Steps between C-alpha positions, in 0.01 A plus 500: 500500500419333167456758222426255219613508140733786403506695177616835377235719338660724239352824372580468129476752217436251218339172603579321174867601508528388864326170422745432216799591718400266783421223252863526383599436864293180499181633657162384370157659535344359817197724553358839415346662197688717252167671417475605867863624497660240724674163477653270758810328366652188657837325481519209745407646838575857387207732428509841333182704463497748209253786547458780247338820626380358832750649745807724495767293675602138528345303787619201699200265524423214737192279477407330829315175436656435160806317377690611188244327276201675663399178673329551835716400794352280773654716770588869479504820703195713423575854383312636804734308734798632305354851530464463879857372529637792297300757698620343826857545371434868424489468121290775340243375249400702194186291458341246732279195475157516662535284811125433511522296177650170390642384169663723239657822627822695471732737681774731375812606685807696390856400583760755619609565140150579376432162336137396524423154636158356417374207704207385289293202611269349236352213706 
């Protein structure tokens, strides 16, 4: 199963302070909009999403169909196929993709320790 690009999505209290901190670690703004309370920071292949006031806890994020630079991959596992595989393995989903659609969709699962995992396809 190919989950695509990986990033951590952090629920931050002060977006500007978090941006400055990650810049000190060598991250640069890759995407997002500070006016919309989120930034995606990048250092090499590492991605950190900074989200102020959007969710309560940190989220592990995978993007099927994208590489670490948000370039569309030629070949990838569609989120609906990933969803079917997880359901077949007995994994409980908190939210599901509509299997009657194609293109962008997402699912959310929770690991045994309560960490949310977002599989978010944009293509």
